[in-house]
Every structure is written in structure tokens, then in C-alpha cells.
C-alpha positions in Angstrom: 88.5 83.2 94.1 90.2 81.2 91.3 92.8 78.9 92.8 90.7 77.4 95.5 93.1 78.3 98.3 91.4 78.9 101.6 91.7 82.5 102.7 91.9 84.0 106.1 91.1 87.7 106.7 94.7 88.9 106.6 95.3 87.4 103.2 92.3 88.7 101.3 92.6 91.0 98.3 89.3 92.5 97.2 88.8 93.2 93.5 85.4 94.2 92.3 83.7 92.9 95.4 85.3 89.4 95.2 87.9 88.0 97.6 91.2 86.7 96.1 94.5 85.4 97.4 97.7 87.3 96.6 98.6 84.8 93.8 95.3 85.5 92.0 95.7 89.3 91.7 98.1 91.8 90.3 99.2 95.1 91.9 99.6 98.3 89.9 102.5 100.3 91.2 101.2 103.4 89.5 97.6 103.7 90.9 98.2 101.5 93.9 95.3 99.2 93.3 94.9 95.4 93.0 93.3 94.1 89.8 92.7 91.0 87.8 93.7 92.4 84.4 96.9 92.0 82.5 99.9 94.0 83.7 102.5 95.8 81.7 106.2 96.3 82.5 107.3 100.0 82.5 111.0 100.0 81.5 112.1 103.5 82.6 110.3 103.1 86.0 111.1 99.4 86.5 107.7 98.4 87.7 104.3 96.9 86.5 101.1 98.8 85.9 97.5 97.8 85.2 96.0 98.0 81.8 94.0 101.1 82.6 97.1 103.1 83.7 99.1 101.7 80.8 96.8 103.1 78.2 96.1 106.3 80.1 99.6 107.3 81.3 102.4 105.5 79.4 103.9 105.3 75.9 105.3 102.5 73.7 108.6 103.5 72.2 108.5 102.8 68.5 112.3 102.4 68.4 113.2 100.0 71.2 109.8 98.6 72.1 109.9 99.5 75.7 106.9 101.0 77.6 107.9 104.3 79.3 106.3 107.1 81.2 108.4 109.9 79.7 108.4 109.9 75.9 109.2 112.3 73.1 106.8 112.8 70.2 108.7 112.8 66.9 106.4 115.0 64.8 108.3 114.4 61.6 107.4 110.7 61.9 104.3 110.9 64.1 105.7 108.4 66.7 106.6 108.3 70.3 110.1 107.3 71.5 111.7 107.0 74.9 114.2 109.7 75.8 117.1 107.3 75.4 116.1 106.5 71.8 115.4 110.2 71.1 119.0 111.0 72.2 120.5 108.0 70.3 118.7 108.2 67.0 117.4 111.7 66.6 118.7 115.3 66.7 116.8 118.6 67.3 116.9 121.2 64.6 118.4 124.4 65.9 115.8 126.5 64.0 112.4 124.7 64.1 113.1 122.8 67.3 111.7 119.5 65.9 113.3 116.1 66.2 114.7 114.4 63.0 116.6 111.2 62.4 120.3 111.9 62.7 120.9 110.8 59.1 118.4 113.6 58.0 120.3 116.3 59.8 122.5 118.8 58.0 125.3 120.3 60.1 126.3 123.9 59.3 129.0 125.5 61.4 128.6 122.7 64.1 124.9 123.5 64.3 122.2 120.8 63.5 119.4 121.7 61.0 116.7 119.7 59.4 116.8 119.6 55.6 114.2 122.4 55.2 115.9 124.8 57.6 119.3 123.9 56.2 118.1 125.0 52.8 117.2 128.4 54.2 120.6 128.8 55.7 122.5 127.8 52.5 120.3 130.0 50.3 121.0 132.9 52.7 124.7 132.4 52.4 124.4 132.4 48.6 122.6 135.7 48.6 125.2 137.5 50.8 
């Protein structure tokens, strides 16, 4: 182990066949394993995960910078954002169902539309 602390059987944490004390290992609260790799804070779950779980199961929010389990893919910008940022900065188009930045939304009769779908609604009104 790294720190040189003398270990007794009750205090041993095995990682890759090597014995370590508690101070020399990290615990992943997602997979439940001890590891020696870097750990990552998951904001929406309020716990740390190992590098493997981080890259396999979590997302980095491109708006606030938090790492979260539940993210929304914003297809119009090809980014992931946390649900909080999705609600704060984006709106869902009533027609196509995609997320768009709130400043790109056109409201017609209290209904949000992306610019492309709004064009279809305004051109339909002109024809009538």
C-alpha cells in the first residue's frame, strides 16, 4: 500500500489484489467497488463515482458544468444538459418535440414552436 500505514485484517481494502488502507482507496457509490482511480462528483445524485462508471453511466452538462445521471440531449445543438438547465434555458417545440433555446422559440397562441415549425403555422394562417 502507498502510505506505509500498518494494516490489520479489519482495515484492509483490496484493489486489484493489493491491500490498501481506507485513506489510499476511493469508493464508488454507483458500482459499490473500491478503486484507486480518480473519482467524480455527481451533482444530481450527491455522491462520487469511479472513472469507469462516470464515462459509462453519467453525463456532463454543457450549460452548468455539473456531472449528472439524468440528462437531456439537445438535438438542435448536439449537447447534453441536466434537467434543471433544460427547463431553465430550453423549451420544447409543440410540433416536432425537440428542445430549442428559449430565445429561438416562437410563441403562437400561447404555444411554443421552433422557428421552422412556427413558419408552417404562420404560412397556414396566411392561406386560410
